[in-house]
N, CA, C and O of each residue as an XYZ file, in Angstrom:
580
protein
N      -0.092    -25.529    -10.709
C       0.236    -24.586    -10.735
C       1.165    -24.227    -12.619
O       1.640    -23.184    -13.069
N       1.103    -25.079    -12.987
C       1.934    -24.584    -14.345
C       1.579    -23.898    -14.749
O       0.429    -23.459    -14.733
N       3.058    -23.369    -15.581
C       2.616    -22.412    -16.537
C       2.888    -20.684    -15.656
O       3.280    -19.624    -16.143
N       2.542    -20.978    -14.435
C       2.645    -19.598    -13.610
C       3.809    -18.801    -13.458
O       4.850    -19.432    -13.273
N       3.882    -17.540    -13.491
C       5.178    -17.349    -13.386
C       5.891    -16.395    -12.106
O       6.393    -15.272    -12.059
N       5.620    -17.584    -11.034
C       6.183    -17.419     -9.400
C       7.493    -17.747     -9.991
O       7.681    -17.802    -11.207
N       8.392    -17.965     -9.097
C       8.047    -17.362     -7.534
C       7.876    -15.766     -7.253
O       8.622    -14.906     -7.720
N       6.618    -15.497     -6.300
C       6.249    -15.006     -6.642
C       7.438    -13.202     -5.496
O       6.920    -12.659     -4.521
N       8.350    -12.923     -5.843
C       9.477    -12.460     -4.959
C       8.189    -10.893     -4.059
O       7.596     -9.921     -4.526
N       8.332    -11.485     -2.681
C       8.261    -10.166     -1.211
C       9.628     -9.313     -1.485
O       9.632     -9.077     -2.693
N      10.464     -8.909     -1.046
C      11.281     -8.078     -1.474
C      12.770     -9.569     -0.603
O      12.917    -10.529      0.154
N      13.647     -8.302     -1.863
C      15.230     -9.158     -2.243
C      15.059    -10.670     -2.318
O      14.250    -11.222     -3.064
N      15.893    -11.297     -1.477
C      15.733    -13.356     -1.792
C      14.206    -13.881     -1.421
O      13.808    -14.906     -1.975
N      13.422    -13.242     -0.567
C      12.414    -13.807      0.185
C      10.766    -13.603     -1.133
O      10.006    -12.736     -1.563
N      11.060    -15.176     -1.251
C       9.684    -15.236     -2.055
C       8.230    -15.864     -0.808
O       8.298    -16.199      0.375
N       6.961    -15.790     -1.845
C       6.054    -16.739     -1.136
C       6.009    -17.666     -1.870
O       5.883    -17.739     -3.092
N       6.194    -18.942     -0.524
C       6.207    -20.912     -1.194
C       5.658    -21.072     -2.167
O       5.968    -20.160     -2.934
N       4.831    -21.892     -2.707
C       3.946    -21.436     -3.721
C       3.195    -22.892     -2.489
O       1.986    -22.677     -2.405
N       3.560    -24.056     -1.698
C       2.444    -24.725     -1.157
C       2.271    -24.353      0.478
O       1.905    -25.228      1.263
N       2.548    -23.055      0.902
C       1.499    -22.034      1.203
C       0.370    -21.180      0.612
O      -0.431    -20.480      1.232
N       0.451    -21.346     -0.504
C      -0.944    -20.375     -1.137
C      -2.534    -21.495     -1.156
O      -2.819    -22.582     -1.660
N      -2.928    -20.933     -0.687
C      -4.345    -21.842     -0.626
C      -5.348    -20.783     -2.244
O      -5.799    -19.640     -2.172
N      -5.373    -21.494     -3.170
C      -6.116    -20.685     -3.754
C      -7.236    -22.009     -3.490
O      -7.055    -23.185     -3.173
N      -9.145    -20.752     -3.948
C      -9.722    -20.768     -4.415
C     -10.337    -20.153     -5.188
O     -10.173    -18.933     -5.220
N     -11.662    -21.064     -6.467
C     -12.037    -19.760     -7.670
C     -13.708    -20.690     -7.873
O     -14.186    -21.824     -7.905
N     -14.164    -18.845     -7.992
C     -15.496    -18.897     -8.057
C     -16.057    -17.945     -9.525
O     -15.287    -17.445    -10.345
N     -17.381    -17.878     -9.568
C     -17.574    -17.408    -10.954
C     -17.857    -15.950    -10.279
O     -18.418    -15.894     -9.184
N     -17.458    -14.797    -10.957
C     -17.068    -13.673    -11.134
C     -18.700    -13.017    -10.931
O     -19.746    -13.666    -10.919
N     -18.561    -11.794    -10.807
C     -20.297    -11.302    -10.511
C     -19.808    -10.189    -11.392
O     -18.707     -9.640    -11.338
N     -21.067     -9.879    -12.430
C     -21.071     -8.867    -13.401
C     -21.739     -9.614    -14.200
O     -22.259    -10.724    -14.097
N     -21.600     -8.394    -15.491
C     -22.052     -8.909    -17.256
C     -21.092     -9.963    -17.263
O     -19.921    -10.064    -16.897
N     -22.401    -11.136    -18.082
C     -20.866    -11.480    -19.189
C     -21.241    -11.988    -20.573
O     -21.868    -11.116    -21.173
N     -21.135    -12.700    -21.031
C     -21.711    -13.569    -22.383
C     -21.162    -14.709    -22.233
O     -20.317    -14.847    -21.349
N     -21.644    -16.135    -23.346
C     -21.090    -16.853    -23.262
C     -20.522    -17.215    -22.354
O     -20.157    -16.448    -21.463
N     -20.245    -18.823    -22.351
C     -19.691    -19.033    -21.091
C     -19.213    -18.541    -19.742
O     -18.421    -19.044    -18.945
N     -20.129    -17.073    -19.694
C     -20.433    -16.789    -18.320
C     -20.638    -17.540    -17.076
O     -20.205    -17.239    -15.964
N     -21.343    -18.541    -17.396
C     -22.049    -19.639    -16.241
C     -20.638    -21.036    -16.136
O     -20.626    -22.018    -15.395
N     -19.809    -20.693    -16.961
C     -19.724    -21.932    -17.050
C     -17.925    -21.579    -16.188
O     -17.260    -22.582    -15.930
N     -17.558    -20.729    -15.969
C     -15.971    -20.608    -15.556
C     -16.133    -19.647    -14.112
O     -16.986    -18.788    -13.887
N     -14.841    -20.178    -13.101
C     -15.021    -19.737    -12.483
C     -13.549    -19.021    -12.515
O     -12.524    -19.510    -12.039
N     -13.657    -17.847    -13.132
C     -12.278    -17.250    -13.280
C     -12.314    -15.704    -11.884
O     -11.499    -14.783    -11.924
N     -13.277    -15.803    -10.967
C     -12.897    -15.300     -9.800
C     -11.945    -15.712     -8.994
O     -12.365    -16.664     -8.338
N     -11.195    -15.525     -8.816
C      -9.847    -15.840     -7.521
C      -9.630    -15.456     -6.369
O      -9.309    -14.268     -6.335
N      -9.681    -16.148     -5.024
C      -9.288    -15.998     -4.043
C      -8.139    -16.405     -3.548
O      -8.222    -17.497     -2.986
N      -7.135    -15.936     -3.554
C      -5.851    -15.940     -2.341
C      -5.685    -16.423     -0.998
O      -5.886    -15.567     -0.137
N      -5.371    -17.568     -0.592
C      -4.981    -17.115      0.648
C      -3.954    -17.321      1.612
O      -3.499    -18.420      1.296
N      -3.245    -16.863      2.718
C      -2.134    -16.618      3.052
C      -1.529    -17.145      4.268
O      -1.060    -16.164      4.845
N      -1.261    -18.376      5.066
C      -1.190    -18.164      6.216
C      -0.004    -17.069      7.014
O       1.049    -17.675      7.211
N       0.026    -15.910      7.400
C       0.642    -15.011      7.886
C       1.057    -15.396      9.443
O       2.018    -14.842      9.976
N       0.518    -16.066      9.907
C       0.354    -16.615     11.710
C       1.897    -17.709     11.691
O       2.788    -17.937     12.509
N       1.629    -18.109     10.487
C       1.830    -19.358     10.881
C       2.895    -19.486      9.293
O       3.486    -20.565      9.348
N       2.956    -19.358      9.077
C       4.246    -19.495      7.456
C       5.843    -19.573      8.482
O       5.898    -19.337      9.689
N       6.971    -19.952      7.624
C       8.194    -20.230      8.264
C       8.850    -19.587      6.639
O      10.008    -19.862      6.324
N       8.151    -18.918      5.914
C       8.691    -18.280      4.370
C       9.576    -16.875      4.723
O      10.630    -16.709      4.109
N       9.090    -15.755      5.827
C       9.649    -14.911      6.291
C      10.257    -14.882      7.596
O       9.997    -15.645      8.526
N      11.208    -13.803      7.588
C      11.977    -13.719      9.128
C      10.958    -13.573     10.196
O       9.821    -13.228      9.873
N      11.226    -13.781     11.322
C      10.401    -13.248     12.302
C      10.390    -12.526     12.502
O       9.944    -12.471     13.648
N      10.703    -11.246     12.012
C      11.217     -9.745     12.293
C      10.029     -8.921     11.695
O       9.367     -7.950     12.062
N      10.068    -10.010     10.268
C       9.526     -9.588      9.027
C       7.323     -9.938      9.509
O       6.339     -9.218      9.338
N       7.430    -10.869      9.901
C       6.077    -11.827      9.998
C       5.357    -10.907     11.117
O       4.248    -10.382     11.023
N       6.110    -10.854     12.017
C       6.195     -9.314     13.615
C       5.211     -8.495     13.195
O       4.012     -8.413     13.463
N       6.288     -7.629     12.155
C       5.768     -6.359     11.575
C       4.500     -6.644     10.367
O       3.443     -6.014     10.312
N       4.780     -7.380      9.756
C       2.804     -7.613      8.940
C       2.039     -7.649      9.766
O       1.044     -6.929      9.683
N       2.221     -8.473     10.824
C       0.861     -9.228     11.622
C       0.763     -7.594     11.936
O      -0.303     -7.167     11.492
N       1.458     -6.693     12.489
C       0.797     -5.448     13.226
C       0.396     -4.319     12.509
O      -0.032     -3.311     13.070
N       0.545     -4.467     10.958
C       0.273     -3.712     10.321
C      -0.968     -4.500      9.583
O      -1.828     -3.673      9.280
N      -1.316     -5.761      9.219
C      -1.784     -6.293      8.296
C      -3.431     -6.618      9.791
O      -4.246     -7.540      9.812
N      -3.334     -5.813     10.445
C      -4.484     -6.541     11.643
C      -5.921     -6.366     10.856
O      -6.855     -7.160     10.967
N      -5.925     -5.379     10.180
C      -7.308     -4.947     10.099
C      -7.832     -6.242      9.171
O      -9.010     -6.555      9.347
N      -6.975     -7.107      8.089
C      -7.292     -7.806      7.177
C      -6.601     -8.884      7.491
O      -5.896     -9.515      6.703
N      -6.765     -9.119      8.578
C      -6.557    -10.609      8.953
C      -7.357    -10.943      9.910
O      -7.762    -10.405     10.940
N      -7.585    -12.408      9.129
C      -8.666    -13.417     10.024
C      -8.294    -14.377     10.440
O      -7.819    -15.047      9.523
N      -8.225    -14.923     11.481
C      -7.549    -15.929     12.345
C      -6.124    -15.966     11.447
O      -5.799    -16.982     10.832
N      -5.293    -14.707     11.445
C      -3.666    -14.684     11.017
C      -3.650    -14.883      9.213
O      -2.599    -14.813      8.576
N      -4.994    -15.134      8.573
C      -5.031    -15.184      7.490
C      -5.167    -14.390      6.112
O      -6.237    -14.560      5.529
N      -4.229    -13.543      5.507
C      -4.654    -12.509      4.844
C      -5.154    -12.961      3.324
O      -4.566    -13.985      2.976
N      -6.033    -12.492      2.388
C      -6.854    -12.882      1.803
C      -6.626    -12.254      0.504
O      -6.377    -11.063      0.696
N      -6.610    -12.486     -0.465
C      -6.425    -11.185     -1.723
C      -7.541    -11.550     -2.771
O      -7.484    -12.643     -3.336
N      -8.439    -10.764     -3.012
C      -9.104    -11.719     -4.470
C      -9.062    -10.839     -5.819
O      -8.607     -9.695     -5.840
N      -9.544    -11.447     -6.845
C      -8.843    -10.847     -8.520
C     -10.265    -11.120     -9.336
O     -10.839    -12.200     -9.197
N     -10.822    -10.029    -10.235
C     -11.886    -10.774    -10.826
C     -11.947     -9.661    -11.698
O     -12.968     -9.262    -12.259
N     -11.113     -9.305    -11.764
C     -10.739     -8.085    -13.104
C     -10.845     -8.688    -14.892
O     -11.344     -8.293    -15.946
N     -10.124     -9.734    -14.455
C     -10.189    -10.414    -15.383
C     -10.969    -11.345    -16.324
O     -11.933    -11.674    -15.633
N     -11.120    -12.097    -17.798
C     -12.137    -12.676    -17.726
C     -11.314    -14.236    -17.609
O     -11.963    -15.282    -17.615
N     -10.094    -14.219    -17.524
C      -9.580    -15.402    -17.669
C      -9.278    -15.374    -16.496
O      -9.235    -14.320    -15.862
N      -8.982    -16.670    -15.929
C      -8.799    -17.241    -14.804
C      -6.881    -17.198    -14.442
O      -6.213    -16.720    -13.525
N      -6.607    -17.832    -15.482
C      -4.950    -17.592    -15.240
C      -4.415    -15.796    -14.758
O      -3.637    -15.162    -14.044
N      -5.068    -15.716    -15.362
C      -4.667    -13.375    -15.830
C      -5.408    -12.981    -13.851
O      -4.941    -12.302    -12.937
N      -6.355    -13.599    -13.939
C      -6.808    -13.406    -11.758
C      -5.386    -13.921    -11.346
O      -4.488    -13.193    -10.922
N      -5.326    -14.895    -11.477
C      -4.513    -15.793    -10.722
C      -2.898    -14.898    -10.413
O      -2.198    -14.796     -9.405
N      -2.775    -14.375    -11.782
C      -1.198    -13.339    -11.903
C      -1.359    -12.211    -10.934
O      -0.369    -11.698    -10.412
N      -2.542    -11.820    -10.686
C      -3.383    -10.114    -10.609
C      -3.349    -10.415     -8.833
O      -3.049     -9.600     -7.960
N      -3.783    -11.924     -8.654
C      -3.707    -11.392     -6.826
C      -2.659    -12.077     -6.298
O      -2.634    -11.729     -5.117
N      -1.463    -13.131     -6.564
C      -0.572    -13.697     -6.905
C       0.641    -12.392     -6.556
O       1.230    -12.403     -5.475
N       0.970    -11.087     -7.808
C       1.759     -9.700     -7.921
C       0.671     -8.849     -6.718
O       0.911     -7.651     -6.564
N      -0.554     -9.493     -5.849
C      -1.192     -8.393     -5.363
C      -0.800     -8.880     -3.863
O      -0.524     -7.971     -3.081
N      -0.759     -9.837     -3.513
C      -0.226    -10.658     -1.986
C       1.190     -9.882     -2.116
O       1.477     -8.878     -1.464
N       2.026    -10.513     -3.067
C       3.558    -10.228     -2.644
C       3.571     -8.690     -2.451
O       4.170     -8.552     -1.385
N       3.228     -7.438     -2.916
C       3.097     -5.980     -3.196
C       2.945     -5.917     -1.824
O       3.675     -5.187     -1.154
N       1.947     -6.702     -1.255
C       0.897     -6.510      0.037
C       1.746     -6.575      1.103
O       1.847     -5.751      2.013
N       2.327     -7.550      0.956
C       3.285     -8.676      1.982
C       4.820     -7.050      1.707
O       5.129     -6.310      2.640
N       5.285     -6.964      0.647
C       6.056     -5.667      0.480
C       6.105     -4.563      1.134
O       7.067     -4.152      1.783
N       5.219     -4.121      1.007
C       5.006     -3.142      1.851
C       4.710     -3.299      3.638
O       5.347     -2.571      4.398
N       3.635     -4.369      4.222
C       4.314     -4.444      5.402
C       4.793     -4.680      6.065
O       4.580     -4.519      7.267
N       6.293     -5.531      5.146
C       7.276     -6.193      5.821
C       8.247     -4.757      5.808
O       9.278     -4.728      6.480
N       7.923     -3.869      5.184
C       9.080     -2.842      4.946
C       9.216     -1.394      6.260
O       8.345     -0.661      6.729
N      10.880     -1.483      6.530
C      11.037     -0.878      7.663
C      10.241      0.022      7.772
O       9.400      0.284      6.912
N      10.440      0.880      9.279
C       9.756      1.769      9.421
C      10.186      3.408      9.134
O      11.183      3.772      9.758
N       9.632      4.277      8.386
C      11.248      4.822      7.945
C      11.779      5.908      9.747
O      11.406      6.092     10.906
N      13.307      6.459      8.333
C      13.604      6.553      9.857
C      12.691      8.194     10.773
O      11.711      8.590     10.142
N      12.877      8.653     11.522
C      11.896      9.275     12.169
C      12.127     10.827     12.142
O      12.874     11.243     13.029
N      11.655     11.670     11.347
C      11.584     12.907     11.505
C      13.371     13.225     12.135
O      14.021     12.435     12.820
N      13.698     14.204     11.787
C      15.088     15.442     12.498
C      14.285     17.092     12.642
O      14.187     17.527     11.494
N      13.723     18.070     13.624
C      13.535     18.978     13.044
C      14.303     19.727     12.836
O      15.289     19.604     13.562
N      14.353     20.686     11.989
C      14.920     21.725     11.555
C      14.421     23.022     11.991
O      13.290     23.505     12.022
N      16.133     23.665     12.479
C      15.599     26.020     12.530
C      15.498     25.812     11.496
O      15.859     24.945     10.700
N      14.646     27.186     11.503
C      14.468     27.617     10.586
C      15.717     28.950     10.786
O      15.919     29.455     11.891
N      16.519     29.409      9.450
C      17.847     30.095      9.426
C      17.218     31.568      9.444
O      16.317     32.098      8.795
N      18.207     32.070     10.619
C      17.918     33.169     11.069
C      18.031     34.464      9.572
O      17.595     35.607      9.713
N      18.537     34.087      8.541
C      18.665     35.462      7.833
C      16.827     35.454      7.293
O      16.124     36.441      7.075
N      16.467     34.060      7.204
C      14.660     33.896      6.372
C      14.124     34.300      7.510
O      14.052     35.505      7.271
N      13.648     34.153      8.694
C      13.278     34.763      9.206
C      13.354     36.238      9.580
O      12.347     36.445     10.256
N      14.187     37.574      9.450
C      14.671     38.495      9.769
C      13.782     39.586      8.759
O      13.067     40.587      8.814
N      14.484     38.457      7.659
C      13.509     38.883      6.267
C      12.394     39.164      5.843
O      11.988     40.022      5.060
N      11.374     37.474      7.077
C      10.180     37.428      7.147
C       9.819     39.289      7.516
O       9.376     40.223      6.847
N      10.321     39.106      9.004
C      10.179     40.220      9.733
C      10.394     41.747      9.486
O      10.152     42.638     10.301
N      11.000     41.932      7.943
C      11.471     43.043      7.163
C      10.501     42.971      6.732
O       9.657     43.746      7.182
N      10.087     42.003      5.624
C       8.874     42.121      4.617
C       7.458     42.736      5.834
O       6.826     43.769      5.610
N       7.276     42.062      6.751
C       6.063     42.220      7.493
C       6.081     43.957      7.830
O       5.249     44.837      7.611
N       7.790     43.971      8.627
C       7.167     45.969      9.153
C       7.410     46.596      7.124
O       6.706     47.593      6.966
N       7.679     46.463      6.654
C       7.589     47.342      5.286
C       5.455     47.174      4.610
O       4.709     48.133      4.410
N       5.189     46.060      4.486
C       3.747     46.097      4.738
C       2.645     46.642      6.205
O       1.480     47.005      6.371
N       3.261     46.527      6.618
C       2.422     47.190      7.470
C       2.936     48.861      7.740
O       2.306     49.500      8.583
N       4.011     49.489      7.052
C       4.527     50.637      6.845
C       3.304     51.048      5.803
O       2.361     51.803      6.045
N       3.593     50.328      4.566
C       2.368     50.788      3.410
C       0.925     50.676      4.313
O       0.662     51.837      4.626
N       0.382     50.204      4.599
C      -1.000     50.006      4.970
C      -1.124     51.418      6.021
O      -2.267     51.867      5.940
N      -0.719     51.790      6.462
C      -0.325     52.785      7.785
C      -0.338     54.212      7.064
O      -0.747     55.276      7.530
N       0.237     53.949      5.759
C      -0.115     55.215      5.364
C      -0.986     55.323      4.639
O      -0.983     56.372      3.995
N      -2.062     54.401      4.394
C      -3.627     55.002      3.366
C      -4.313     55.596      4.660
O      -5.388     56.157      4.446
N      -3.941     55.570      5.752
C      -4.768     56.121      6.806
C      -5.357     57.220      6.160
O      -4.764     57.949      5.364
N      -6.988     57.378      6.645
C      -7.379     58.822      5.685
C      -7.198     59.598      7.240
O      -8.331     60.007      7.498
N      -6.191     60.008      8.479
C      -5.780     60.384      9.360
C      -5.433     62.030      8.621
O      -6.409     62.743      8.858
N      -4.399     62.774      7.852
C      -4.289     63.113      7.586
C      -4.688     64.466      6.623
O      -4.186     65.560      6.366
N      -5.897     63.701      6.260
C      -6.860     64.464      5.313
C      -7.083     65.727      5.936
O      -6.735     66.858      5.597
N      -7.781     65.281      6.990
C      -8.369     66.802      7.308
C      -8.148     67.941      7.582
O      -9.078     68.737      7.714
């Protein structure tokens, strides 16, 4: 993979090891022009999440749980075919995989602490309701008789 801009950092000092990335190239679908039937520009990048030693154990468990719907036998796959150049598709796929793993290994958000509504706000709301009620009651036609 000469000329690649790796290593692809997942988060902090953890990055994707080049040896564990499996690349596959094929012809992109869709319209083309000259050179279209001879270039394998679509890139498929596979990363064996279940067997990797590159991620800390806690991150790996978190990622396996969160990406369960995308995994096939513990392997996560990312495809890229937006660009006409295979090299740019490689870059896009690797960056996408790193971003996917960064999101999947992120710590869970802190639980929300429920807050109480301040008494002043509640009192103001009730006062406004009462005022509106009086306004509407004043519109009734009972006294016109």
